[in-house]
C-alpha positions in Angstrom: 14.8 -0.9 -12.0 12.9 -4.1 -13.4 10.0 -2.2 -14.6 9.2 1.0 -16.8 6.1 2.5 -14.9 4.4 4.6 -17.4 0.8 6.7 -17.3 -2.5 5.2 -18.2 -2.6 7.1 -21.3 0.5 5.5 -22.7 -1.5 2.1 -23.8 -3.6 2.7 -27.3 -4.9 -0.5 -28.9 -2.2 -3.2 -27.8 0.4 -0.3 -27.8 2.9 1.5 -25.7 3.8 4.7 -26.4 7.0 6.0 -25.1 7.5 9.7 -24.7 11.1 11.1 -24.0 12.5 7.7 -23.3 15.8 6.6 -24.7 15.5 2.6 -24.9 18.6 0.5 -26.1 17.0 -2.8 -26.3 14.2 -4.4 -28.6 12.2 -5.9 -25.7 11.2 -4.2 -22.2 9.1 -4.8 -19.4 6.7 -2.2 -18.4 3.9 -1.2 -16.1 1.0 1.0 -17.1 -0.7 2.6 -14.5 -3.7 0.8 -13.1 -3.9 -1.3 -16.6 -1.6 -4.1 -16.2 2.1 -5.3 -16.6 3.5 -6.2 -20.1 6.4 -7.3 -22.1 6.8 -5.4 -24.9 8.9 -5.5 -28.6 9.9 -3.2 -30.9 8.4 -3.8 -34.1 10.1 -1.3 -36.9 9.5 1.2 -34.3 6.2 0.5 -32.8 6.1 -0.6 -29.1 3.7 -3.6 -29.1 2.5 -5.8 -26.2 3.8 -9.3 -26.8 2.9 -10.7 -23.4 0.7 -9.8 -20.3 2.8 -10.6 -17.1 0.5 -11.7 -14.3 1.2 -9.6 -11.3 -1.4 -9.8 -8.4 -2.0 -6.8 -6.1 -3.0 -7.3 -2.6 -5.8 -4.5 -3.0 -6.1 -4.0 1.0 -6.4 -0.4 2.8 -4.5 0.7 5.6 -5.3 3.5 8.2 -2.3 4.6 9.7 -1.2 7.4 12.1 1.3 10.2 10.6 4.2 8.8 11.0 8.0 10.3 10.7 9.2 11.0 7.2 11.7 8.3 6.7 9.3 5.6 7.9 6.5 6.9 5.7 8.9 6.7 2.9 9.0 2.8 3.3 5.6 2.6 3.7 5.2 4.1 0.4 7.8 2.2 -1.6 5.7 -0.8 0.2 2.7 0.3 -1.2 3.9 0.5 -4.9 5.6 -2.8 -4.4 2.5 -4.9 -3.2 -0.4 -2.9 -4.6 -1.9 -1.4 -1.8 -5.4 -0.5 -2.7 -5.5 2.8 -0.5 -3.4 4.5 2.4 -5.1 6.8 4.7 -2.6 8.7 6.9 -4.5 9.7 10.1 -4.2 12.4 13.0 -4.4 10.9 16.2 -4.2 11.7 19.8 -0.5 10.9 20.0 0.7 11.3 16.6 3.6 14.4 16.2 1.1 16.5 13.8 4.5 18.4 12.3 5.0 15.3 10.2 2.2 16.0 8.7 4.0 19.3 6.8 6.6 16.9 6.0 7.1 17.3 1.9 6.8 13.2 1.8 3.2 13.7 2.2 2.7 16.2 -0.4 3.7 14.5 -3.1 3.7 10.7 -2.2 3.3 9.0 -5.7 7.1 9.9 -6.1 8.2 7.1 -3.2 5.6 5.2 -4.4 6.9 4.6 -8.3 10.1 2.7 -7.3 8.4 0.0 -5.6 6.2 -0.5 -8.8 9.2 -0.4 -10.8 10.7 -3.1 -8.8 8.0 -5.8 -8.7 5.8 -4.5 -11.9 2.6 -3.8 -10.0 0.3 -1.7 -11.8 -2.0 -1.0 -9.2 -1.3 2.8 -7.8 -2.6 3.3 -4.4 -4.7 6.0 -3.7 -3.5 8.1 -0.9 -6.1 10.0 1.7 -5.5 12.2 5.2 -8.2 12.2 7.8 -8.8 12.6 11.2 -8.6 9.2 13.3 -12.4 9.2 14.6 -13.9 10.0 11.3 -11.8 7.4 9.8 -13.3 5.1 12.1 -16.7 6.2 11.6 -16.9 5.8 7.8 -14.8 2.4 7.5 -16.6 -1.0 7.6 -16.1 -2.7 11.0 -16.5 -5.7 10.0 -13.6 -5.7 7.7 -11.1 -3.7 9.8 -8.7 -4.7 12.8 -6.4 -2.3 14.5 -3.1 -3.3 15.8 -1.9 -2.1 19.2 0.1 -3.7 22.1 -3.3 -3.4 24.4 -5.2 -5.7 21.9 -5.8 -9.5 22.7 -3.7 -12.5 20.8 -6.0 -13.8 18.1 -5.5 -18.0 17.8 -5.6 -17.8 14.0 -3.3 -14.7 12.9 -3.4 -15.7 9.4 -6.6 -16.4 8.7 -7.6 -13.2 10.3 -5.2 -11.8 8.2 -6.7 -13.3 5.0 -10.4 -12.2 6.3 -9.8 -8.4 6.6 -9.3 -5.8 4.0 -8.8 -2.2 6.2 -5.6 -2.4 8.7 -5.3 0.3 11.0 -1.8 1.0 12.6 -0.9 3.6 15.4 2.1 6.1 15.1 5.3 4.9 16.7 3.4 6.2 20.3 0.6 4.0 19.7 -3.0 4.8 20.0 -5.1 6.2 23.0 -6.9 4.3 25.3 -10.1 6.8 24.3 -9.3 6.1 20.5 -9.3 2.4 21.4 -12.2 2.5 22.9 -13.7 4.3 20.4 -13.0 1.9 18.0 -14.0 -1.4 20.1 -17.5 0.6 20.3 -17.6 0.3 16.5 -16.9 -3.3 16.5 -13.4 -3.2 15.1 -11.5 -5.6 16.7 -8.0 -5.0 18.2 -5.1 -7.4 17.8 -1.8 -7.6 19.7 1.4 -8.4 17.8 3.1 -9.6 20.9 6.1 -8.2 22.9 7.9 -6.7 20.0 7.7 -3.1 19.3 7.3 -3.1 15.6 7.9 -0.1 13.6 4.7 1.0 11.2 6.6 0.1 8.0 7.5 -3.5 9.5 4.0 -4.0 10.1 2.6 -3.0 6.9 5.4 -5.3 5.1 4.3 -8.1 7.2 0.6 -7.9 6.5 1.4 -7.4 2.3 3.3 -10.4 2.5 0.8 -12.5 4.3 -2.0 -11.4 2.2 0.2 -11.5 -1.2 0.6 -15.3 -0.2 -3.6 -16.0 0.4 -3.6 -14.1 -3.0 -1.6 -16.3 -5.0 -3.0 -19.8 -3.0 0.1 -20.8 -1.1 
C-alpha cells in the first residue's frame, strides 16, 4: 500500500484526522476521497498537510455489459487506480444476468479502494446499473464510442480516444446486431479493436492509460 485512503470528512482546516489507525511513521501519504492526495507530517500529535501530491484522474465514463465477477474486480481496481468518473454496468441481450447477482456488484467500493491505495488517485468512481437501450438514450452520442468487433477501423485511434469521454464495452459475448444498430441510429460510432478478442478489463486498462497520457500531455 502506497497511500492510506481516508473519507472526505477526515480533512479539516489543513489537518488530517485519523481514526482507529496505528501509524508508526512521522510522515505518510494519504488520499482523502474526492479531495486530493497529500503528504502529511506528525506535528506533536497533529497530522498536518505538508504538501499536495499532484495526481491527475482520467475522469472518463464507461458503460460495460455485466461481466464475470473476477473480470469486474479487475475493472473496479483499474477504476480506482486511474480515477474513472463513472461506470454503468449494463444489462445487454447477450450478457449473463446471473452475474449481476454477484456480491462484487453489491459492494464495488471494496475493489475500487485498493487501486486508489496503489496510485494515489483521489476520485471515487460512481457506480450505476442500467439497461443497454436506456443507457444509450440518455448519454450524449457525440461524446461516446462503442468497442465491438463489428465496428470500423479508425485512422486516428489515439486522437479518437483523446476526444471521447464515454466508452462502451460489451460483455464477453459482445453486443447483438440490434443493439449496435440502435446505437448507430443515435449517432454513436462503433469502433473495432482488430482481430484480437480482448477481455473487458483489458480494454478499460488500455483506454485509461491512453487517456492518462493525454491528460498529462505526453
